[in-house]
Structures are given as structure tokens and as C-alpha cells.
N, C-alpha and C positions, 0 to 999 in steps of 0.2 A: 445230661443230668448226672451229677456226681452221686454215687452211692453214699447215703448218710452213715453207713456202717464202716466201710473199708476205703471210702473216697475214690473208688475206681471211677474213671471219667466217662463211663457209659452205662446204660441200662436198657433193658428190653421191656416194651409195653406189653403187658399180659391182657389187660382189660381196660376199656374206656367207657365211661358213662357220663351223661349230662347230669348236672345237679344245679341247685339254686335257680330254679325256673329257667333253665337253659342258658344262663349267663356264665356258667363255669363248666369245665370238664374235669371229672375225677378220673385219674389214671392209676391203675395198679401196675407197678413195675417190679422187675426182678433184676438183680445184679448178676451178670455173667461170671464175675470173679468169685464172690463169696456165696452166691445163691440166695441171699436173703431178699425178702420182699418188702416194699414200702409203697405208700400212696402219695400222689401229688395232686394238686388242684391247679388248674390253669384258667386264668380269666384274661379277657382283653382289657388292657389298662386304658383308663380315661382320666386325663389330668386336666385340672382347671388352672388357668393362668390368671391370677388375681391382679387388680389394678396396680398393686405395689411391685409386681413382677415375680412374686413368690408363686411357685407351682406346687399344688397339692392334689391329692386324689379326689375324684368326683364323689359327692355324697348326696344321696337322695334326702337324707335327714336335713341337710342344710336347705334344700329346696322347700321341704315341708315347713321348717321353722320360719323361713322368709315369707312364704305365702300365708302362713297362719296369721302373721301380723296384719296382712292386708284383709284377711277374712274375719278379723275380730268383730264380733257382734252380728255376723252374717250366718244364715242357715247352711253352713258347710261343715260336714263331719270329718273326723280324722281319716275315715276310709276314703272319702272324696279326695282329701289331700294326698294320701298315699297313692291313689290311682293317678292323680295329676303328676306326681313326681315320677311315677313309672312311665307315663306317656312321654314326659319331657326327656327322660333318660333314653328311651327307645328312639325318639326322634333325633337326638344328638348322636347316638351310636350308629344310626342309619346313614349319617353323613360320612362315616368312615374315618373321621379324624381321631387322633389320639390325644390331642391337646386342644382345648377350647377356651376362649376368653370368658371370664365371669360375666361380662356384660352380654355376651351372646347367649349365655344360659338364661339370663333375665329376659331377653327378648324371646327366647324359645318358650318361656313360661306363659307369655301373654295369650296366644291363641287358645290353649286348653283352659286357662283361667277365665277367659272371656265366656267360654261355653258354660263353665261352672257357675260363675256369679259375676254379673256385669259391674256391680259396685266395687267388689274386690278387684276386678280387672282395672277399673279407673284408678283406684288407690295405688295399685302396683305399677301401672303404666306411668303414673305421675312421676315416679322415681326413675324408671328405666327409659322413658322417652323424654325425660328432662323438661317436664312442664314447668314453665317459669311464671305464668300469669293465669288469671281467670280465663282469658281468651283461649289458652291452650286447653283448659278443661271444657270450655264451651264447644270448641271445635271437636274434641273427642266425643262429647255427649251427642252433638249433632250427627256425627258420623254413625254412632251407635243407633240413634233413632232412625236415620235414613235406612240403614241396613236392616234394622228390626222391622220397619214398615214394609220394606221390599219382601222380606221373608214372610210376613203376615199376608201380604197380597198374593204371593205365590202359593201359599198354603190354601187361601180362599179359592184361588183359581183351580187348584187341584181337587178341591172338595166339590166343585160344581160339575 
């Protein structure tokens, strides 16, 4: 780390603290050459590879805006969308990759969105799973019903 004051090519870490909900580390540094102190912030980078091949930084806001369209007219709050975006980012970061395809992010959105709102899930899935006909929608709805009925039966068995 170069000193921003004298450009000396080294510095000593005096203090480290997590910040930004544990997603970043703030370090207080001192230059051994000039003795001045400065702060740095370190974050693990996560880049998105778009369909066009362009690479850009990951953005929770883009997840929220994309999912908001699918949730239009549904009982989903902004806080719900923010939590969903956080869960998606955490699941992607847990994989340990530094670059991820935009389509993979769309697929990572599906499970938490399904828990949040099944209608919004179907709307979003129709884009990311490439629904091409009514049969695709019917198959997805049938799968949701089967899994919903199985979960209800399991809950009833647990209640007895």
C-alpha cells in the first residue's frame, strides 16, 4: 500500500475493524517514512459478467430493481426486497467466486423469491428459465402445487 502523502511503497497497519455489516474491513495505517496516518477500506470484489461480455461490479440495487418488476402489484415491501437481495449476495459470496454470470444471479434469486411470493417467482422464472409456452407455465405451477401440498401434508402430520 503506497502512502498517499509521500508515495512510500509500504505502510504499517495500526488498527483493523470490520465495517459495513462485516462486508468490509477498515484499516488505520501509518507510513514508516513520513509517519503520517491514513485509513483504507478493503472489500472482497464481486464482478458480474453480463451477456454482452461486459464485466461490472455486483450491485444489490440491480437485484432489487429487477425483482421489484416481478413483484408489481404483490404484497411485497421494500424491506422484503432488500432482505432478498442480501440473501442472494450472501449465497453468491459463499460460493467463493469473484466473477459470476448475470444469468447465474437470476437463477440464485429464484429460491428466496419463491419463499417470498410464488406469483412473483413465476413471473421472474418465466424470464430466467426461458418459459416459451403455456405448457411451461403449467408445468411450473403444477410443481409448485405438488410441493405446496407435500409441505401442507407434512405440517399436518407434525401437528398430530
